[in-house]
Structures are given as structure tokens and as C-alpha cells.
N, C-alpha and C positions, 0 to 999 in steps of 0.2 A: 736469302730467299731469291732462289735463282729468277730471270725476269721472264714474265710469263710471256707465252707466245703474242699474246695482243697488243702486247707493248711494242713490236716492230712495227705499227700503223705512225706512219708519218705524220706532219699537220696536213688535212685535204689545200687544195689551193685555192678551192671555191666548193661550198658544200652546196648540196642539192637545193639547201633553203635558201642558199643568200642566191644562187642563181635565177632560182624563182622567183626571189623579190628583182633580180637584174631584167629577169624577161618579162615582170609585168609592167615593169617602171617603163622600158622601152616602151612598149606598147601604149602605156600612160604622154610619155614624152616628158616625163621625170627621169631624176638624173639615175645612173643605177651606181652599185657599192665601189667598181672598180674604175671610173671614169669623174665620179659625181661632185661639181663644185655647186658653191650656196647660188642658187638662180638671182639673189636680190643683189643688187649695184652696193654693196657695203662698200664704203673706204674703209681702209686699214688704220682703224682706230685706235691699235694695239701693237704693240712689241709684243713677242713671244717668242720663246725660247723652249726647246728641251733636250734633258741629258739621262743618260743609260749610267748606273753604277754598278759593279758587284759589291754585295754587301754578303757574302757569303763566311760564315765562322771555321769554328774548327770540325774536320769531318770525322774525326772518329774519337771513340770513347770523352762523347762530353754528353751530356744529358742533353735529351732535349725538350724544348717550349711550349708548352699548351695542352699537352694529355696530364703531366705530374705523376708520369709513369717512372721510377728507378728504377727500374730494367731496361726503356728507352734510350741507348745511350750512340752517337753516331755512328756507322762503320761507312762508311764514304759518301758518295755522290751521285744522285739520281740526276737532278735540273741545281743547276747554281741560284743562287737569290739575289734578286736584283732591286735595286732602286729608279724607282722614274720620276722625275721630277719636271715642273712645267714652271716658268716665269712670266708671267702676265705682266705687262704695265700699260695702263692709261696714256695714251701721249698726250688727253689734253691738259689732262692735272700732274702727270711725274709721277703719279701714286703706283705702285708695285707688288704684288704678292707673289707668294711660291707656293706651289702646292705638290706635295710629296706622296707617291704611295710604295710602300716596298711593302717584298717578300717575307714578311717576319710574322712572329705570332703576335707583338703587341709592341708597339710604342711604349716603352717604358720611359717615365720623367727622366733617367739617368739621360736615356736621348735625345730627347729633346734638349737638354741642357749641353750635352756635350757638343751636340750637331750648332747649335746659335751660338755655340763658344768656336767652335772652328770658325764661321761664317763672319764672325767680328773681328778674328784676326786677320779675315781676308779684306773683309769688307766696309768696315765698321760700323757702321749704325745702317747702313742700306736697307741690312736684313736681317731682324729682332725676332722676337717669340710670336709678337702680335701681326705682323704679315709674316708669319710661314707657317705654315699648317703640315703637319708630319701625322703621316697613318702608314695603320699595315694591312694589309691583305688579310691576317690571321691564320697563315697555314701555323699547321702542329708538328710540320716534320721539319725543325729546322735545329741548331744547336741553342741551346738556355744561358743563362747565367750574367745578363749582359744587364739586370735590374738591381737598383741601388736598394731594394727593398728585398727581406728575407724570406718572406711568403714566396716569390717567385723565381727566388733560387737554389730551395731548397732538394727538392729533387735532384737539381742539378749538382748538388755537391758544393756550393759557392759560388761566388762569383767569376766569371771567365773570362780575363782581361782581355784574351787575340782575339775572341771573336766580337768584344763591345769594341774595340777598334775598329777591326773586319767594320762592322756596323754603321757606325760614327763616322767616322773614314769614307767610306762606300755612298753612305746620303750627300756630305758635304761636298764631295767630288763630281755628283750628280746635278747639285743645284748648280756648283759651279761651271757642270758644261753647260747646264740651260740659260746661265747667266750671257757664258759668251757665245750662245748662238741665238740671243736677240735680233728677229727681223721684222719689218713689218708685215702684220699677218690682220686675218679675221676671227673672231668665233661662231660655231653653229651651235644649235642649241635643239637635241628631240627626247622623244619618251615613247614607252612601248612600254608591253607584259611579255615578260616569260613566266610560264605557269608550270615547267617539268623540271625544274632545277632544283628543287626547294619545298620541303614540306614542314608542318610545323612541328615540333619535336617535344611540345609541351601545352599538349591541346588543354588537357583540366585547366589549368592554370590557365590561359587563352580564355578558354570558355566563362571565367569568372567575372569577366571584362563586361560593362556595360554593351547593350544590345546598340546605342550608338557606335561603340569603337569596333565592336565586332563587325557591323554593317561594311566598314572599310574595307576587310578582308573577307571575302564570303569564300574562299577556301581557306581562309586560315593563314594565308602567308600575305607576304608583301612582294606582289610580282613584278612590282615598277621595275623599269631598266630607264637608267638615264645617262644620256650620253653630249658630252663636250668636244666637239668637233675644232680642230685648229689648224689654221693655213697658217702659210708664210707667204705672202704673193699671193701668185697662181699652184703654190703644191702644198700638197696634203704634208701635216708636220707631225701631228700628232691625233689624240684620242683620248677621254678619262669616262668608263664605261661603269658607275652605279647599279650595282645590285646584291640583295643582301640576301646569305646564305653563307654556311659555315664552310670554313675551306679546309674540310675535313674529310673527305673523300677518303684519304688514305689513313691509316687506321692506325693504334698506336700499337702495333707490334713491328711497324717498319723502324727502320733505323739508316736507313739513307735519304740524306738530304735532299727536299723538295718541296716545291714553291705550291704545289698542288691542283686542285682543279683553277685557281684562276692564276696561275702562274702558268699553267698550259696555255689559257685560255692568251694570256699576252703573247706569249712565245710563240705562239700560231700564227694571230695576227704580224708580230715583226718578224718572224724568220718564216716563215711558211709564206703569208700573203705580199709584205714590203722587202724579202729576201736581207731584211737585216742581220750582220754576223757581227755579231758584239766583240770579238776579238779584234776585229780592224780596226773600232777606236775611232769610228768615224758617223759624222751626225745622221741620222735614219728618222724612221716613222717610229714612237714610242706611244706604246698602247700600255695603257694604265687599266685592272680593272678591281676599283676597292669596295669593301664593302658596304651597307648604312648602317643599319636597323635589324641585325642579322641575329642577335642574341637567343630567339627563338627559331633562330629558320637551319634546318637540315639540308646534308644534301643528299643524305643516306635514306634514298625513297623508298626504302623497305623499314625503315626505323629500327636497323639494327647497323653496327659498325662495319663499314665496307658490304654493304648491300644495298644496290638499288641504283643504277639499274641492273648491274649485273649484281655477281660477287665475285669479280677480281677489284681490287681497290685500284690498281694502277688506271685499268679501263674506266672504272669509275670517273676517277679524275678526269680524264681526258673526255670522257663524256659529257660529262655537268661542265667542263671548263669550252667543249665546244659548243654547244647548247648556249653559252654567256655571249660565245664570241659571235654565233652568228645572229642570235638575237641581237647587237650590239652594232654588227656591221649593217646589219635590217635600219635598224635607227639612224646609225651616222649618214645611211644615204638619202634621207628625207630630213635630216635637221635642217632648218634653220636658220638663217644669219641673227644672231643678235645683239644689241648694241647698252651702253650701260656702263660706265666704271668698275673699279676694283676699288675695294676698300676691306680693312678687317678690322675689329677691338677685339681685345681677350683681356681679363681678369682673372688674378685668384682669389679662388676662398676656400674658405677652412669647412669642409662637407659634415665637419663632426661636430659641427659647432653651427649652424643654420635655424634659424627661426622661420618658421614657412606661415604667414599667413594665411587665414582660413581663404581666401578666396582660392587658393589652391589644394587646399586638403581635402580629400573626402566628405567628411563632416563638416565645413564649413567652420572650425575651429583652429585658432592657434595651435600648432603642433611644432616638435623640434626632430632633428636630424639626431643619429646617437653615434659618440663613438664607435668605431669599427668592428664586429665583429663576424667570424667566421661561424656559420650554421652547420649541423652535422649533417647534413643533405651536402651540403658541399662537397665532403668525401665520397659522397658516392658518384660523383662525378654524373653525365648526361648518357646514360645508359644506352641511345641511340647514337652516339658518337664514339664514344670512348671510358665504361666505365674505371671508375679510379680503385678507392679501398673496399677489399671483399667484408662486407658485415653492417653499411653504409648503404641505405637505402633513400630514393625522394622521400619528399613530404614526411620526412620527423622532424616532430615538432616536440617531445619530451625525450630527452638522452637516455638511452639502453647503458647500464652502470657497465655492465659485462660487457661493452664492446668499445666504450667511451674513456672508461675511468685512465687507461693509461696513456691518452693525447688529451686530456678534458686539464683545462685550465680553467681556477674557478672562476666566475663572471660572476661582479658585485650583484647583487639584487636589485638597485638600480637600473642596473646597463642591462639587464637582461629582461626587466618590465619594460622598457623605452624601445626593445629588441622585439621584443611579442608578435606573434609565436612563434618566432626563431628558434629551434634545440641549441641554445648558446653554447660553442665547444674552444672558442681560441678568441678573445675579448685583444685582437691583434690592436685596437686603438691603442687599448692601454698600453699594453706590451711594445709600443710606439714612443711610450713617453723614456724609455731609455735605450732602446736600440729598433730601426725604422724597421719595420714588417710590413707594414700596407700605408700607403699615403694617405695622410690626412688633406693636403693641402695641395687643389687640384686647380688645372689653366683650364679656364673656359670661354673657348671661340669663338665667333661670329665672320665667317670671310664671305665677301661679297665677289663674284667672279661674272659682270656683264651682269643677265637676270637674274644666275641661279646664287642661295645664299646657302653656307655649307656651316652646319653648327657642327664645331667639332666634339663630338664628345670622349671624353677616356675613358673607356669603358664599353660593356656589352649591351647594349640595350635591346628590349625585345620588342618587337614592331608595332603595340600599342604601346609603349613606351615612348618608343620614337615618333611616334603617331601625335601624342600628345605636347611632347614636347616642340614637333613642328608647327600645329596649330594654336601653342604658344609664341612662338617665334612669329608665326608667318602674320598673325591678329596684328602683334605688338608693330613689323613692320610694313602693312598695309599691302600684300601682296598675294596672290593668290598661293595656297597651299601646295601644289606639284611645284613651284620654284625654291623652295625651302627641302634641304635634303639633310638628314640624320647623317653626319660622317663619324661611325663608329671608329676605334680602336685608336684613336688622333692624341696626341700630342703629352698623353699621360696612360696609365692603365689603374683601373681601383674595382675591375673584375665586372658583376652584372648590375643592373638598372631594369628592375621590372616596376609595373603598375603595384600601387597600395594592394588592389585584387589579386594579383598575381602572387603577390609576396604574402599573402595568408594561405596557400596552397603549399610554400617551403618543400615548392621541388627544387630541383637540383639551379635553377635560375635565382628563386626567391631567399634560398640559404644562403646563396652567391654577393648576394646585394648587400654590401656591407653596414651602410648606416640608417640603416633599418627602414622603417615602413614607409615613412615620408620622404626616401633620398628623391622618387621623381618630385612628387612637388616641391621641393627645391630646389632641384635645377632645372622646372619651369618657370621657379620665381626669377630665380638668376640669369637666368638665358634671358627673363625678360628685359631684365635692366641692360644684358650687352646690347639686346636688339634696339633699344631703346636708344641709347646712345650713337649706336650705327646709322638708326636714320635721322636721328637727328645733326649728325654730321660733330657731335661733342665729343671730347676728352672722355674717359671713365678712367675710375680709383682701378688702379691697377691693383689691387689689396696688398700682402704679403708673399712674397714667392717662396718656394720650398729652398731648403737649406741643400747645400752640396753636400751627398751623403759618399761623395768619393773615397774622401779616406777612410772612413769606416768599413771598408770591404772586406772581406777575408773569401778564402775558399781549401775545400780538403783533399784535393786532388793535386797530386803529387808534381805531375808532368813528366815530359821524355824524361829518363835518364841517359840510356845513348839506345843507338841503331848499331846492329852488327848483322853480315850478311851470313847466307846459309854458307857451312865449310865447302869450302870450293868455288862459290860464286863472288862476284860484285855486287854493287849497289847497281840496277839496271838490266841483270843477268834474265834472262829469258827462265822462267821456270820451267812452263808450259806453254808450248809453239803453238800456234793458230793451225788449221790444218791445212791442206794445200788450195783448196778450191773449194768453196761457195755457193750455194746456188741464193739468188732473192727470197726473202724469207726467213734462210738460218739465222743462228747467233754466230757468231766470233769470238772467240774465245782464248785471251791471251793473259799470263800469268809469270808478274817479273818478282824480284827481290826487293826492296823497296825499305826507305825508312819511313819514319813516323810521318803524318800528315800534319801534327800541331808543332810541326819544326817551322814549318812556312804554308800558311794556308792560301797561300798563290791566289789574293782575291785578284780580281783583272787578268786572272791567267787561266790554265786549267792542268787537270794530274794527265789528261791523255790527249790523244791526237787519234784519230784516224784518218790518213793519208793516201791519197792519189796521184800514181803518178803520170806527169802528164808530159809530152814533148821533152822526154827525159828527166823533169824536175818530180819534187815529191810534194803535193799543195795540199794542204787542211784542208779538210771538206767536211770534218765533225770536231767537238770537243766536249767535254766535261758539260757542258750546258745546253748539251743535244738532248732534246728527245729517248733518242734510240741508242744510247750509252749509258753504260753505269761505271764506276768506278768504286772497288768496294776492296777497303783495307782489313787487312785480319793479322792480327797476332798469331804466330806459329810457335813461340817460344819464349817465353815472359823473363825466363832468367839471361838469356843470351841476348837479347834487345831484337830478335828476328822475328822478322814478317814479312808479309807478301800483299802483292797489290796484284787486283784481280781485275780487269776490264775486259767486259762482255760489248759487241755491237749488235745491235736487232739486224739484220740488214733486210732495209726497207723494200718495198715492190718497183718502186720507181728508181732505183740504185742502176748509177751508169755502171756497165760491166767492165772489166780494166781491173789493171793491180795495185793492189793494196797492201797498208802495213799498218799497223798499231803503235803508235808511240807514248811510253810513262815519263812522266816529269816529274822527281821526287825529289826530296832532302835527308841528307844523314847526318845524326848529331853523334862526333866523337865521346869518348867516353873526358876527354877534357873539354865538351860542352862546344866544341866548333861546329858550326854546320856549314855542308859542303852540298852545294845543288848538283843533281845526276839527270840523263837520261836514258832511258832503256828503249830497243826499237827492237821488233820482231821482226823473225823471216816475214818475205812478202808470201802473200796470196793470189788469187785470182776470184773474184765474182764475176758468175756465170749470170744469161739472160732468163 
């Protein structure tokens, strides 16, 4: 897919919306986004640290995670994926918490186990699963295969160890950087609303909810934007901006790694506004854009993949990301200092075997959850964001033999009854008794940061499901509802959580609610217990943690056999040279003889550099983490192991005129298995005004 002209736009230094807010703030005597400082004289009640690290996995020939499309395999990098970490210490009590948001589709239990193990190796008991919250942005454009459950590795053809290591090592590194960055600081909190970055993709199901629930969302969306602002001394250090929308502006036809709309928002704030340069590896502003209860929230405003606001998927990612950025910076400017300690509680619950009291069920009677079952409508996918398997439709309640027989595994009648009205397709819970297919035991965590409470949900909660959990927790804690957020995609992954009423429609989200109609009531009941423990300051029973399944992983991918340059060329040779000169707005393209990117994922590095000549020296100005560049890998001869790297640079309108060159870094594997790094450099070219 060639880069679209619209992608040449670099992040705006200050948007019109933020500028207007700034001018209005000046007129009112309030702080502006560029120079704002909390007006209250809050003392440095906290130690605050922040860190960023690379979590990008295998950039070629690896199935991508999110859309479950067997055809969607990585072929390069649009932008790298990153982990953003924050450590907050209450100076009065010494308690500390860690919050992480990573540009990933999901945080699987495998990742949580791996990261906690890494942190324990380095810090002992200082950081554990109770006081560390790991969350994902839910991008669908990253390499997969990093779960220990078959259902989530199936379309990727098994476990991908290099991607898993990149993710675990990168998250642990981001936490280590935040730990080393701890300084006295303050926290501020702000809220606002954003109404043009999401749409309800399952309105039929949403409308089945009671009027009292629907009234909380007049437009059928959750417009809430919640921002935590962090300062170290008198300097801004970072922000976390929560907003519910799927990170699926980029479709299942894309094969370039991308953090999508939320990743763009983070990049534009850090890189465009704060001058952060990731490869410089120095502390800088850290801006995370996590999700909340986004289960039925789509960024595709026209309710079809890659459509809305425009028909260009990358431009959509930029626009939806920029709308989140603009609102976040507006809220950030008006955030007010908060006080309060930090704390956390976590327990493990077997979600397949919860007896739910009548206080939480829709009929007031005691009910039970069920062993996990994947419904037929799951295989339809969400048609608004990414249809899955042809022949399956949302809302399927009765298996159609001609469609399903080849895939169906018999579900016992008692389980089908428990899961009613789901058209039961695969009883993954029963299969997991033999080999891990979907999770049974899930971590339920609540984290307190000052006045804000994060309910860490190991799945995708719809906005109404999230509302009910928040109401339950807020009531138990005795705090305002707006001080409780449902942090989705956290610590583990178990697909969707719908309300019982939404479950009955058996749209994609209901068919993907694994543990039956009473899944949400079970969560409400169990989170109430966690909240009570937090409120009372008492320990909570941890339950039985899920086993480590790392020893039982397999893959059907053969890996790299060997690399070979084209006849008469060496690795790094220029196959297609750039033009001698480009005007701003043009695209520079260079092709190099290369090796397979699986030889070295170059975590913390880059496959490309755009360099400018300055005072007789070459200075890097862009790399493969930047919006304006792409790195694409293509196999040109599978028999001889020959491949090429295509590097493109969309030259932005603010690019400084001068002399430039493009550099490619790669690694080649010999027939004997030795991997050797190499570098290729293009001829120079000029950029004119």
C-alpha cells in the first residue's frame, strides 16, 4: 500500500482548538496549555516518575493481533509501538503504584506474568501484580502471537517468542525508567467531553438497556475525557488521558505496524509539542492515551471500516488521534491539584465458576457464570470495524449447520442452556481443561491514584457495562461516580463484557462475552469485594493465580532460514536511488538490498534514518517511529532468501531546506545461522522550499 498524500502532514505544533482555548484562558486569567501550572499551592505530596520504551515486535511475516485475519501479516513499520509507564509514590505512607499503557492490542496474562517476573528480578517485592496495572491502547496493527492461550494465537500461527520478548522487555524497561526518574511532584485532575471521536457500533444492543442506563449516554457514546496531569517540581512531566474509542481507524487490510489513533495522539503531544526524541533516550514528557469501556465504541464515524471522517484510514487515525489530543490538552490546561494517597488491591477470580447473588442479577435471583464458550456471532466480527469470517452474521442465535459444521465442537446441552441465547460454537472453557484456549482465572484490580480510582478490567467492556461496574464500585467506595474509571484491556484478556440485556441480542460483543449472560453481574459482585477491601484498608484474599503456561507454547512458523542479497549486490546496496531533488510535499523513496527483520527487531533502535547535513556532519532528523516515514519489507525471491527494504519519507511542509540522505539498518542471516548487522546509505538529495 503506497503512502497516501494526506500522511505527509506532521503533527501540528498547536491546533486551532487549543489555540482558541489558550486565548480564552488568557482573557479569563486562567493558565494556557503551553505554560499552565496548577494554581493551588499544593505541596509535593508525591514522588513521580515517568518512562517510555519500545515494545515493537517482528516487523515482517508475523500475523497481526486484533482482527483475527489470517491474511493480515506484518510487512514493515509505519510507527513503532511504545510502552508508557508512571510510578507514583505517596511520600506520607511510602506506598507506591505503577501505571502502564502500551501500544498493544491487549495485555494478555502471559505479559502480566512476564513483566512482574522481570520486575521482581530487579526490585524484589517492591513491585508486584497488586500495585502494577498494565493496560493496552488496543491497536489492531501490531504483531501478535504473545498470548499463552490458543484462541488468541490461532490466526498468528502460534506463539511468537521474539514479539513476546520485545513486549515484556519493553514494558519492564519503561517501568525501570520511571523508577529511576522519581522526583517530588504534584498531580492534577481534569475532566471534559469529546463527542466527535466515537460512535456506537452496536446501537441495537445498547438500546435494549433500561432507560436509566441509556440516559447516562444521550448520544449512545461515552464522551468522557479524564486527564491526570503530572508535574515534577515546577516542570510538567506527563499526562494520562482516558477516552473510550476503539483503536481501529486503520483497517485489517493494513500490514504496517502502527499504534493507530491513540498512538498518534501520544506521538503528537510528545514529539510535536514537547520535543521528545525517542532514540535520544533521555527523560521527557510522557503522554499516554489509554482506553476505558470502549467495547461498543468505534472511531469509524460512518460505521464501516476505514470510513469517517474520511475514506483514508491513515488520515482517519490522524484526525481521530488529533481530536483526542486537542481535548486532552484543553482538559490538561484546566486540571486542578488533587490530594490523597495511592493504593491498590487485586484478587484472582475463576470467572467460569462464580455464584452471583440476586442483588446483582437482572431477575433478583441467584445465578451462575458458565465455562467459556465462543458464540457463532463472534466469528462475524464487528462489521463496523473489521468483519471476520464470511458466512457468519451478528445476532446469530441458532447455529446454521451448513456454515458451522466444519468449525463447531459439540457443546453439552447443560452448557448451551447456561449460555442461552448464544449460538454456542466452541466450548473453549471445556477445551482449556486439556490445553489453554481461553482464560478461566482473571485478575480483578482496583488502583487509587490521588482522588481517581481505576477499575482494571481484563477485557472489553461496553459503555453500559462499564457504567454499571463504576456505579457499583463508586457506591462501595463512597466517592462520586466521575472519580471511578473502568480501565479496559488491563492485566489479562477475556474478550467482551456486555450487560445481560445486550447479551440477549447476540451481536458480536454478546457472542464474545465468554462466561454467559451473568458475566457482568459477576464482575460487579467481585469488584464490590475489591472496593470494600480498599475502602477499609484491609487485605483481600488473593485467590489462586493462573498457572504459567509458557512451557506449553508452540508455533507453526519456521523462522528465517537464511538471507541472500541480489546477484552482484551486497546487503545495504541501494537498489533504487532517490531523485536528486524534492520539493516539500513530495515523497522520497529508496530501496535497499536487505535481510529479514526477524533477525533483529531492533527494539529501541530503528530500521531507517532520514539524515540532514549540518555543518559538515550528518544529523538524524527522522526514524521509523515517525509519522512521515515508512519501512516496508518485501521478499523478492523465496528460494534464494532475497528481499528488499523500501523506505519512504513524506516530506512535510515545514521541512527545512537542505541536503539529505536516507540510511537503512538491517541484519542478515547466513546459511550457517550467523546474524550480521549492516548499514546502507542512499545518495544525497536536496529538499527545496
